N, CA, C and O of each residue as an XYZ file, in Angstrom:
248
protein
N      -1.255    -11.435     22.947
C      -1.688    -10.280     22.188
C      -3.029    -10.572     21.511
O      -3.276    -11.678     21.031
N      -3.862     -9.577     21.489
C      -5.149     -9.735     20.836
C      -5.018     -9.598     19.324
O      -4.079     -8.985     18.815
N      -5.952    -10.165     18.644
C      -5.945    -10.090     17.187
C      -6.379     -8.701     16.748
O      -7.220     -8.067     17.385
N      -5.793     -8.237     15.650
C      -6.087     -6.913     15.114
C      -7.338     -6.992     14.251
O      -7.391     -7.785     13.310
N      -8.329     -6.194     14.553
C      -9.545     -6.131     13.762
C      -9.699     -4.725     13.202
O      -9.699     -3.744     13.946
N      -9.830     -4.639     11.898
C      -9.965     -3.345     11.241
C     -11.230     -2.631     11.691
O     -11.237     -1.406     11.818
N     -12.286     -3.370     11.931
C     -13.589     -2.772     12.220
C     -13.746     -2.328     13.671
O     -14.752     -1.710     14.020
N     -12.777     -2.632     14.510
C     -12.824     -2.171     15.896
C     -12.107     -0.840     16.062
O     -12.081     -0.284     17.160
N     -11.529     -0.327     14.995
C     -10.834      0.952     15.050
C     -11.834      2.102     15.083
O     -13.002      1.926     14.733
N     -11.379      3.266     15.499
C     -12.255      4.443     15.432
C     -12.592      4.760     13.977
O     -11.844      4.383     13.075
N     -13.706      5.447     13.740
C     -14.121      5.729     12.361
C     -13.087      6.508     11.552
O     -12.949      6.266     10.353
N     -12.361      7.431     12.169
C     -11.377      8.201     11.417
C     -10.212      7.316     10.973
O      -9.648      7.537      9.901
N      -9.845      6.323     11.777
C      -8.756      5.421     11.408
C      -9.197      4.477     10.289
O      -8.421      4.188      9.378
N     -10.432      4.000     10.355
C     -10.955      3.158      9.269
C     -10.992      3.926      7.966
O     -10.641      3.388      6.916
N     -11.415      5.186      8.022
C     -11.477      6.025      6.821
C     -10.086      6.233      6.228
O      -9.923      6.223      5.008
N      -9.097      6.419      7.072
C      -7.716      6.578      6.609
C      -7.221      5.305      5.919
O      -6.562      5.378      4.881
N      -7.534      4.156      6.485
C      -7.136      2.882      5.875
C      -7.830      2.696      4.532
O      -7.209      2.227      3.578
N      -9.095      3.052      4.445
C      -9.835      2.910      3.188
C      -9.249      3.813      2.111
O      -9.115      3.398      0.960
N      -8.901      5.039      2.472
C      -8.301      5.961      1.500
C      -6.953      5.443      1.026
O      -6.657      5.491     -0.167
N      -6.136      4.949      1.944
C      -4.838      4.383      1.555
C      -5.013      3.159      0.669
O      -4.270      2.968     -0.293
N      -5.998      2.333      0.999
C      -6.246      1.111      0.237
C      -6.665      1.428     -1.200
O      -6.265      0.722     -2.126
N      -7.460      2.472     -1.393
C      -7.922      2.823     -2.727
C      -6.874      3.569     -3.536
O      -6.924      3.546     -4.765
N      -5.933      4.223     -2.886
C      -4.951      5.030     -3.618
C      -3.633      4.310     -3.878
O      -2.804      4.824     -4.628
N      -3.409      3.140     -3.285
C      -2.120      2.476     -3.437
C      -1.934      1.893     -4.842
O      -0.813      1.893     -5.349
N      -2.988      1.401     -5.480
C      -2.849      0.815     -6.812
C      -2.418      1.835     -7.857
O      -1.498      1.534     -8.617
N      -3.021      3.031     -7.949
C      -2.509      4.012     -8.916
C      -1.063      4.428     -8.646
O      -0.307      4.696     -9.580
N      -0.682      4.482     -7.374
C       0.695      4.840     -7.031
C       1.644      3.745     -7.491
O       2.722      4.043     -8.006
N       1.264      2.477     -7.316
C       2.100      1.354     -7.766
C       2.231      1.365     -9.289
O       3.316      1.129     -9.820
N       1.148      1.633     -9.982
C       1.206      1.680    -11.448
C       2.126      2.808    -11.907
O       2.955      2.602    -12.793
N       1.994      3.979    -11.325
C       2.859      5.105    -11.683
C       4.319      4.783    -11.397
O       5.190      5.059    -12.221
N       4.588      4.202    -10.239
C       5.961      3.896     -9.856
C       6.553      2.810    -10.750
O       7.745      2.851    -11.055
N       5.749      1.848    -11.172
C       6.273      0.802    -12.056
C       6.615      1.369    -13.429
O       7.622      0.983    -14.023
N       5.794      2.276    -13.939
C       6.108      2.922    -15.222
C       7.371      3.758    -15.087
O       8.226      3.742    -15.973
N       7.490      4.475    -14.001
C       8.690      5.280    -13.768
C       9.928      4.406    -13.656
O      10.989      4.762    -14.168
N       9.800      3.263    -12.988
C      10.933      2.357    -12.817
C      11.343      1.733    -14.149
O      12.525      1.473    -14.373
N      10.392      1.497    -15.020
C      10.729      0.936    -16.333
C      11.561      1.928    -17.141
O      12.528      1.532    -17.793
N      11.202      3.207    -17.108
C      11.893      4.200    -17.925
C      13.159      4.748    -17.279
O      14.138      4.997    -17.983
N      13.171      4.943    -15.972
C      14.331      5.495    -15.271
C      14.637      4.599    -14.065
O      14.303      4.956    -12.935
N      15.258      3.456    -14.288
C      15.476      2.525    -13.162
C      16.671      2.934    -12.301
O      17.821      2.833    -12.728
N      16.389      3.385    -11.112
C      17.430      3.631    -10.115
C      17.215      2.664     -8.957
O      16.162      2.035     -8.850
N      18.193      2.553     -8.113
C      18.084      1.654     -6.965
C      16.935      2.066     -6.052
O      16.188      1.224     -5.554
N      16.809      3.363     -5.844
C      15.733      3.859     -4.989
C      14.364      3.524     -5.571
O      13.459      3.126     -4.838
N      14.208      3.682     -6.888
C      12.919      3.380     -7.527
C      12.553      1.907     -7.388
O      11.396      1.569     -7.137
N      13.532      1.041     -7.551
C      13.268     -0.402     -7.436
C      12.889     -0.760     -6.000
O      11.959     -1.536     -5.780
N      13.602     -0.199     -5.025
C      13.264     -0.463     -3.619
C      11.888      0.085     -3.263
O      11.105     -0.579     -2.585
N      11.599      1.296     -3.723
C      10.297      1.893     -3.457
C       9.175      1.082     -4.089
O       8.122      0.895     -3.479
N       9.392      0.600     -5.305
C       8.387     -0.233     -5.968
C       8.163     -1.531     -5.196
O       7.024     -1.976     -5.053
N       9.231     -2.138     -4.702
C       9.090     -3.351     -3.899
C       8.303     -3.123     -2.630
O       7.469     -3.948     -2.258
N       8.558     -2.012     -1.959
C       7.827     -1.679     -0.734
C       6.351     -1.428     -1.049
O       5.469     -1.894     -0.328
N       6.093     -0.694     -2.124
C       4.702     -0.406     -2.494
C       3.947     -1.669     -2.891
O       2.773     -1.819     -2.552
N       4.602     -2.571     -3.599
C       3.956     -3.838     -3.964
C       3.674     -4.660     -2.701
O       2.633     -5.310     -2.604
N       4.590     -4.632     -1.745
C       4.355     -5.320     -0.479
C       3.160     -4.753      0.270
O       2.367     -5.505      0.837
N       3.027     -3.440      0.276
C       1.879     -2.800      0.921
C       0.592     -3.160      0.187
O      -0.433     -3.418      0.818
N       0.642     -3.179     -1.152
C      -0.536     -3.553     -1.940
C      -0.973     -4.985     -1.635
O      -2.164     -5.252     -1.476
N      -0.027     -5.890     -1.554
C      -0.354     -7.285     -1.232
C      -0.925     -7.385      0.182
O      -1.862     -8.146      0.424
N      -0.360     -6.617      1.113
C      -0.865     -6.634      2.494
C      -2.308     -6.138      2.547
O      -3.117     -6.678      3.302
N      -2.642     -5.113      1.751
C      -4.021     -4.648      1.717
C      -4.930     -5.681      1.068
O      -6.060     -5.870      1.518
N      -4.462     -6.353      0.023
C      -5.289     -7.347     -0.643
C      -5.567     -8.549      0.271
O      -6.652     -9.128      0.219
N      -4.617     -8.912      1.082
C      -4.798    -10.030      2.014
C      -5.414     -9.586      3.343
O      -5.596    -10.396      4.252
N      -5.733     -8.294      3.446
C      -6.334     -7.681      4.631
C      -5.491     -7.875      5.876
O      -6.012     -8.204      6.942
N      -4.173     -7.670      5.740
C      -3.287     -7.666      6.895
C      -3.364     -6.328      7.608
O      -3.042     -6.230      8.792
N      -3.796     -5.285      6.882
C      -3.972     -3.945      7.473
C      -5.450     -3.698      7.637
O      -5.849     -2.636      8.115
């Protein structure tokens, strides 16, 4: 399998990744505040998934 390169994608796909990358941090902050005040199982799982996505963007796995 070939290595995945973000910059070899079409421009519309790169733009979508950039928008997701910039919007994930505010979503994580909102979800963490919500989880602190109203902790349900779904909120905790969703927060874990969002933090995983945030870490993946920071390490440039996407």
